[in-house]
C-alpha positions, -999 to 999 in steps of 0.1 A, spaced: -220 -682 777 -220 -696 815 -189 -710 830 -208 -745 830 -216 -741 792 -181 -731 785 -167 -761 802 -191 -783 783 -179 -770 750 -142 -774 759 -147 -810 769 -170 -821 742 -159 -840 711 -174 -818 685 -190 -782 688 -216 -769 664 -232 -735 665 -261 -716 647 -266 -680 643 -298 -678 621 -322 -674 650 -302 -646 665 -270 -626 656 -236 -632 672 -226 -598 686 -197 -587 708 -175 -614 697 -166 -636 667 -164 -672 658 -126 -672 659 -126 -657 694 -149 -683 706 -129 -710 689 -98 -697 707 -117 -696 740 -131 -731 737 -99 -746 721 -114 -763 690 -132 -757 658 -168 -747 657 -188 -761 629 -215 -734 621 -248 -747 608 -274 -729 588 -312 -735 589 -310 -766 569 -283 -782 591 -305 -777 621 -340 -783 610 -339 -805 578 -307 -825 581 -295 -827 617 -281 -861 612 -243 -852 613 -249 -834 646 -271 -863 660 -245 -888 648 -217 -870 667 -237 -869 698 -246 -906 696 -209 -915 691 -195 -892 717 -205 -857 731 -216 -828 710 -226 -792 719 -248 -767 700 -242 -732 706 -270 -707 702 -274 -670 710 -294 -663 741 -320 -686 755 -312 -720 740 -350 -731 744 -369 -702 733 -368 -713 695 -391 -740 685 -363 -753 662 -342 -761 693 -371 -779 712 -376 -802 681 -339 -809 678 -338 -818 716 -368 -842 711 -354 -857 682 -323 -865 700 -341 -880 731 -363 -902 710 -333 -919 698 -317 -922 731 -293 -894 733 -293 -878 764 -295 -841 764 -287 -812 788 -295 -774 783 -270 -747 797 -293 -718 804 -282 -684 793 -295 -647 795 -326 -642 772 -340 -610 755 -373 -622 767 -365 -609 800 -333 -587 794 -351 -563 772 -376 -553 799 -353 -554 828 -328 -532 810 -354 -506 810 -364 -510 846 -398 -526 836 -412 -556 856 -412 -591 839 -442 -599 862 -461 -576 839 -448 -590 805 -476 -598 781 -477 -619 749 -444 -615 730 -449 -606 692 -426 -603 661 -428 -578 635 -421 -591 601 -410 -573 568 -440 -573 546 -440 -595 513 -462 -585 486 -497 -588 501 -484 -606 533 -488 -580 561 -504 -597 591 -522 -576 618 -516 -601 644 -486 -581 660 -509 -551 664 -536 -573 679 -514 -588 703 -501 -554 716 -536 -541 718 -545 -570 740 -517 -565 764 -523 -527 765 -559 -534 776 -547 -558 802 -520 -533 813 -493 -556 803 -458 -548 785 -455 -559 749 -420 -570 739 -418 -567 700 -391 -587 684 -379 -577 649 -375 -598 618 -343 -617 610 -331 -629 577 -295 -640 587 -289 -656 553 -292 -623 536 -276 -604 566 -305 -584 570 -318 -574 605 -349 -552 610 -338 -520 629 -360 -503 654 -367 -475 630 -382 -500 605 -402 -516 634 -416 -482 647 -427 -474 612 -445 -506 607 -463 -500 641 -473 -466 629 -486 -481 597 -506 -506 616 -522 -476 635 -529 -461 602 -547 -490 590 -565 -501 622 -569 -469 643 -574 -483 679 -551 -458 694 -524 -483 704 -494 -474 682 -499 -439 672 -471 -414 669 -476 -399 704 -478 -434 719 -452 -442 745 -427 -468 733 -392 -480 741 -363 -492 722 -333 -513 735 -302 -519 712 -272 -542 720 -286 -556 752 -258 -572 772 -230 -551 754 -210 -521 769 -227 -501 742 -262 -509 751 -287 -480 741 -321 -475 759 -347 -449 749 -383 -443 760 -403 -417 740 -430 -410 715 -432 -438 689 -432 -412 660 -399 -397 673 -383 -430 680 -388 -440 645 -363 -413 634 -335 -419 661 -303 -436 653 -298 -467 676 -268 -481 660 -262 -515 645 -289 -543 652 -299 -562 670 -327 -541 682 -361 -547 703 -391 -524 707 -412 -524 740 -447 -509 741 -453 -504 780 -485 -513 796 -497 -497 828 -466 -482 846 -459 -486 883 -443 -455 897 -410 -472 899 -413 -482 864 -420 -447 852 -392 -434 872 -367 -459 857 -378 -450 822 -371 -412 830 -336 -420 846 -326 -449 824 -340 -443 791 -345 -404 789 -384 -405 791 -402 -373 793 -417 -374 828 -450 -359 814 -452 -389 790 -448 -417 815 -474 -402 841 -472 -386 875 -452 -397 905 -417 -394 888 
């Protein structure tokens, strides 16, 4: 949380929070309440998307803050909430924060200027197993761009997809579609606990990463595109990549 965001929370009349679009890591609600100096009303999906009236009423009658993890405007649901507030005359302000959309790449030394379309892996449900994540990665690879692969979250069940599960899904896609994008020898990266003192970074063959232990979620996977020599060197030094796997010039 930025200093400006912290001050806004401290001086607001009511503080709300949601942790279903991401997981609160490295602290607790109790510690946040102690730092802010007031109670935090934690909302589920329904309280933000379907029935935000109590929050909007609090903002209409005074000042209210909604705390979220990461980039506050990355999720469509937060954009919708802001538009609802503005439509009924409630002025809104965003206190921007660090975002996994950039931090996952820069933690590895990869350039955000070469970031392609972001995609999300979801747990299969029955016959539901969309191939769009694989297709997005393939399009990025063909354009020489890096692919940030976010992993499924079911916060109401306390389930967070691990990088191991995600890597195995990518291998399954390759078995199904066979375009040489996410095979067992393909270069991939995993970051875990970005922003924490225990952040883990690994770059290696996808099949090997599927078997490594990255600790508790949240995890993200990156499938690199064409590497600049500095990016290749960073993957070796920062993420333990085999120099031969990332190309010459290391």
